[in-house]
C-alpha positions, 0 to 999 in steps of 0.5 A: 049445255052452257059450257058447251055453247061457250066453247063452241062460240070461241072455237076456230075462227075460220082463218084457214078458210081463206087459205083453203079458198086460195088453194081452190082458186089456185087449183081450179078455174072457177067463174067469179073467183074474185067474188068468192075470195072477197066473200070468204074473207069478209065472212071470216073478218066479221066472225073475228069482229063478232067473236072479239066484241063478245068475248068479254061479255061472255067471259063475265057471264061465265065467271058470274056463273062459277 
């Protein structure tokens, strides 16, 4: 279970979400498009930051287990 959680945490970062948002904004006329894009971009940026900060501690935790 621990290994699965570790791999799940470090899965895809969601950068494709920004691309998908651009596609949706381009294809459809949605209210609040700028806010949507800002929200998705901030969420992905925070995800990348949190995953980056947690990489070393989690890797050390997994190494000590092996």
